[in-house]
C-alpha positions in Angstrom: 0.0 0.0 0.0 2.9 2.3 0.8 4.2 1.8 -2.8 0.9 2.7 -4.3 0.5 5.7 -2.1 3.8 7.1 -3.1 3.9 8.0 -6.9 7.7 8.1 -6.9 8.0 4.4 -6.0 5.9 2.1 -8.1 6.2 -1.7 -8.9 5.8 -0.6 -12.5 9.4 0.6 -12.5 10.8 -2.9 -12.2 8.2 -4.2 -14.6 9.4 -1.8 -17.2 13.1 -2.6 -16.6 12.3 -6.2 -17.1 10.8 -5.4 -20.5 14.0 -3.6 -21.5 16.2 -6.4 -20.2 14.2 -9.2 -21.9 15.9 -9.0 -25.3 19.3 -9.6 -23.7 18.5 -13.2 -22.9 16.7 -13.7 -26.3 19.8 -12.3 -28.0 21.9 -14.9 -26.3 19.7 -17.6 -27.7 19.8 -16.0 -31.2 23.6 -16.0 -31.2 23.6 -19.7 -30.4 21.2 -20.3 -33.3 23.5 -18.2 -35.5 26.5 -20.3 -34.7 24.5 -23.4 -35.3 23.4 -22.2 -38.7 27.0 -21.4 -39.7 28.1 -24.9 -38.7 25.1 -26.3 -40.7 26.1 -24.2 -43.7 29.6 -25.5 -43.5 28.3 -29.1 -43.6 25.8 -28.6 -46.4 27.8 -26.1 -48.5 31.2 -27.6 -48.1 31.7 -30.9 -46.3 28.9 -32.9 -47.9 29.6 -31.7 -51.4 33.3 -32.4 -51.2 32.7 -35.9 -49.9 30.7 -36.5 -53.1 33.6 -35.2 -55.2 36.2 -37.4 -53.6 35.6 -40.4 -56.0 36.3 -38.2 -59.0 39.5 -36.9 -57.4 40.7 -40.4 -56.8 40.0 -41.4 -60.4 42.0 -38.4 -61.6 44.9 -39.3 -59.3 44.9 -42.9 -60.5 45.1 -41.7 -64.2 48.0 -39.5 -63.2 49.8 -42.3 -61.5 49.7 -44.4 -64.6 52.1 -41.8 -66.2 54.4 -41.6 -63.3 54.8 -45.4 -62.9 56.5 -45.5 -66.3 59.4 -43.4 -65.0 62.7 -45.2 -64.3 63.3 -46.4 -60.7 65.8 -43.8 -59.7 63.7 -40.9 -60.9 60.5 -42.2 -59.3 62.4 -42.7 -56.0 63.7 -39.2 -56.1 60.2 -37.8 -56.4 59.1 -39.9 -53.4 62.0 -38.7 -51.3 61.1 -35.1 -52.1 57.4 -35.4 -51.3 56.2 -35.4 -54.9 57.8 -32.2 -56.0 61.3 -32.3 -57.6 63.5 -31.2 -60.5 66.0 -33.0 -62.7 67.9 -32.0 -65.9 66.0 -34.5 -68.0 62.5 -34.0 -66.6 62.7 -30.5 -65.3 60.4 -29.5 -62.4 57.3 -31.6 -61.8 54.8 -31.6 -59.0 52.7 -34.6 -58.3 50.8 -32.8 -55.6 49.7 -30.1 -58.0 48.3 -32.7 -60.3 46.4 -34.4 -57.4 44.9 -31.0 -56.6 43.7 -30.0 -60.1 40.1 -31.3 -59.7 40.1 -30.4 -56.0 40.8 -26.7 -56.6 38.0 -26.5 -59.1 35.5 -28.2 -56.7 36.6 -26.3 -53.6 36.4 -22.9 -55.4 32.8 -23.7 -56.2 31.7 -24.8 -52.8 33.6 -22.0 -51.1 31.7 -19.4 -53.0 28.4 -21.1 -51.9 29.7 -21.2 -48.3 30.6 -17.5 -48.2 27.1 -16.6 -49.6 25.6 -18.7 -46.8 27.7 -16.9 -44.2 26.4 -13.5 -45.4 22.8 -14.8 -45.4 23.1 -16.1 -41.8 24.7 -12.9 -40.6 22.1 -10.7 -42.2 19.3 -12.8 -40.7 20.8 -12.6 -37.2 21.3 -8.8 -37.5 17.7 -8.4 -38.6 16.4 -10.5 -35.7 18.5 -8.7 -33.1 17.5 -5.3 -34.6 13.9 -6.4 -34.3 14.4 -7.1 -30.6 15.7 -3.6 -30.1 12.7 -2.1 -32.1 10.3 -4.1 -29.9 11.5 -2.4 -26.7 9.6 0.9 -27.1 6.5 -0.9 -28.3 6.5 -3.2 -25.3 7.0 -0.2 -23.0 4.1 1.7 -24.6 1.8 -1.4 -24.2 2.1 -1.2 -20.4 -0.7 0.8 -18.9 -1.5 3.0 -17.1 1.9 4.7 -17.4 3.5 7.3 -19.7 7.2 7.4 -20.5 8.7 10.8 -20.9 10.9 11.9 -22.5 10.9 9.0 -25.0 12.7 10.7 -27.9 16.3 10.7 -26.6 16.0 7.0 -25.6 14.7 6.1 -29.1 17.6 7.9 -30.7 20.0 5.8 -28.7 18.3 2.6 -29.9 19.1 3.5 -33.4 22.8 3.8 -32.4 22.7 0.5 -30.6 21.4 -1.2 -33.7 24.4 0.1 -35.6 26.6 -1.3 -32.9 25.0 -4.7 -33.3 25.6 -4.7 -37.0 29.2 -3.6 -36.5 29.9 -6.4 -34.0 28.4 -9.1 -36.2 30.1 -7.9 -39.3 33.4 -7.9 -37.5 32.8 -11.5 -36.3 31.7 -12.6 -39.8 34.8 -11.1 -41.4 37.0 -13.0 -38.9 35.3 -16.2 -39.8 35.7 -15.4 -43.5 39.4 -14.8 -43.0 39.8 -18.2 -41.3 37.7 -19.7 -44.1 40.1 -18.3 -46.8 43.1 -19.6 -44.8 41.5 -23.0 -44.6 40.8 -23.0 -48.3 44.5 -22.2 -48.9 45.4 -25.2 -46.7 43.2 -27.3 -49.0 44.6 -26.0 -52.3 48.2 -25.6 -51.2 50.5 -27.7 -53.4 53.9 -27.1 -51.8 55.4 -28.9 -48.8 54.0 -26.5 -46.2 53.0 -28.5 -43.1 49.6 -26.8 -43.0 48.6 -28.2 -46.4 46.0 -30.9 -45.9 47.1 -33.0 -48.8 50.8 -32.8 -47.8 49.9 -33.7 -44.2 48.0 -36.8 -45.5 50.5 -38.1 -48.1 53.8 -37.2 -46.5 54.0 -40.4 -44.4 53.4 -42.5 -47.6 56.1 -40.6 -49.5 58.5 -41.1 -46.6 57.9 -44.8 -46.4 58.4 -45.1 -50.2 61.6 -43.1 -50.1 63.2 -45.2 -47.5 62.7 -48.5 -49.4 65.9 -50.2 -50.5 66.9 -53.4 -52.1 66.5 -55.4 -55.3 62.7 -55.2 -55.5 62.3 -51.8 -53.8 61.0 -50.1 -56.9 58.2 -52.6 -57.4 57.3 -52.4 -53.7 57.4 -48.6 -53.9 55.1 -48.6 -56.9 52.6 -50.9 -55.3 52.6 -49.0 -52.0 52.0 -45.6 -53.6 49.5 -46.9 -56.1 47.4 -48.6 -53.4 47.5 -45.4 -51.2 46.4 -43.2 -54.2 43.7 -45.7 -55.2 42.3 -45.6 -51.7 42.3 -41.8 -51.7 44.6 -41.5 -48.8 46.0 -38.2 -50.2 42.6 -36.6 -49.6 41.8 -38.0 -46.1 42.7 -34.8 -44.2 40.7 -32.4 -46.4 37.1 -32.5 -45.0 38.3 -33.3 -41.4 40.8 -30.4 -41.6 38.2 -28.0 -42.9 35.7 -29.0 -40.3 38.1 -28.6 -37.4 39.6 -25.3 -38.6 36.3 -23.5 -39.0 34.5 -25.0 -36.0 37.5 -24.2 -33.8 37.4 -20.6 -35.0 33.6 -20.4 -34.3 34.1 -21.8 -30.8 37.1 -19.6 -30.0 35.2 -16.4 -31.1 31.7 -17.2 -29.9 32.3 -16.1 -26.3 33.7 -12.7 -27.4 30.8 -12.2 -29.7 28.3 -13.0 -26.9 30.2 -10.6 -24.6 30.0 -7.8 -27.1 26.3 -8.4 -27.7 25.6 -8.4 -23.9 27.4 -5.1 -23.6 25.2 -3.5 -26.2 22.0 -4.6 -24.5 23.4 -3.6 -21.1 24.0 -0.2 -22.6 20.3 -0.1 -23.7 19.4 -0.7 -20.1 21.7 2.0 -18.9 20.3 4.4 -21.4 16.8 3.6 -20.2 17.6 4.2 -16.6 19.3 7.5 -17.3 16.9 9.0 -19.8 13.4 7.7 -19.1 11.4 8.9 -16.2 8.4 6.8 -15.5 5.2 8.6 -14.4 1.7 7.5 -14.0 -0.9 9.0 -16.2 -2.9 11.7 -14.4 -6.2 10.6 -13.0 -8.2 12.9 -10.7 -10.4 10.1 -9.2 -7.4 7.9 -8.5 -5.3 10.8 -7.1 -8.1 11.7 -4.7 -8.4 8.1 -3.5 -4.6 8.1 -3.1 -4.7 11.3 -1.0 -7.4 9.8 1.3 -5.5 6.5 1.5 -2.3 8.4 2.5 -4.2 10.0 5.4 -5.5 6.6 6.5 -2.1 5.1 6.3 -0.5 7.9 8.3 -3.1 7.6 11.0 -2.7 3.8 11.1 1.1 4.2 11.4 0.6 6.8 14.2 -1.6 4.5 16.1 0.8 1.6 15.7 3.7 3.7 16.8 1.7 5.5 19.5 -1.2 4.1 21.5 -1.0 0.5 20.3 2.7 0.4 20.9 2.2 1.8 24.4 -0.5 -0.7 25.1 1.6 -3.6 24.0 4.5 -2.4 26.1 2.3 -2.1 29.2 0.8 -5.6 28.6 4.3 -7.0 28.4 5.3 -5.2 31.6 2.2 -6.4 33.5 2.7 -10.0 32.4 6.3 -10.0 33.5 
């Protein structure tokens, strides 16, 4: 009753603050959905499509190997010892790995374009939803009666700025993931002996085993070993798993920072509301008159409790002692 009697202290204050805070938790759920959508896009746009391409990559590699197996034993061994890329006076420079990657580069370029388009679509969808949450705040506040929020204009201006901040944060996050994506694509299509190259990582142990072979029949064993590995597609085993790990690790590592930045924006909205919006009840003569009479009643009741009633209780306690 005291709260209702005092216009400066109303339960509506906390009710309104809860309305302003509500999008913060919803935003957290939306960011989780956004990350999930990006992982789903990685699977559908890249991983699943590349898995379907693998058989054609293997056939291309097998056709290439048929040419290399005609080389003399010493030349073939030299290429194995140098991880598939070497140069001699008679043959010049030749790179087996580049030939392995010819169809891979074509297919990866196509799926990567699709993946980046999906990243943009997911980002814009998330931005739109979060901006909608911000736009809903003044509408939710106005729907609460009987109150009036004055002045509303400065607060509304800050909401527009906060929406710009949301876009900026999400665009920065998206660009970071795109950078990781480009680096990952480079690791797929890299044809030199860099350890980050997925193909080199997969086939290097096979090259090393072939290069160490010695003895009378070593060339035939070397041919069989490399041919079997190529026919099984071992040179491509690290590609999809490497892509998945690189991008999902990047999402995981940056998700907490993104969520922290989003929370800060919504906390800023709450601060703006607290500092700019005064909450006043709509004037109502009948209610105000009732409040005035109630205030008199409450004051008299308090006086009685603190006065005559308190004295009577004290006397009763003394008499009973």
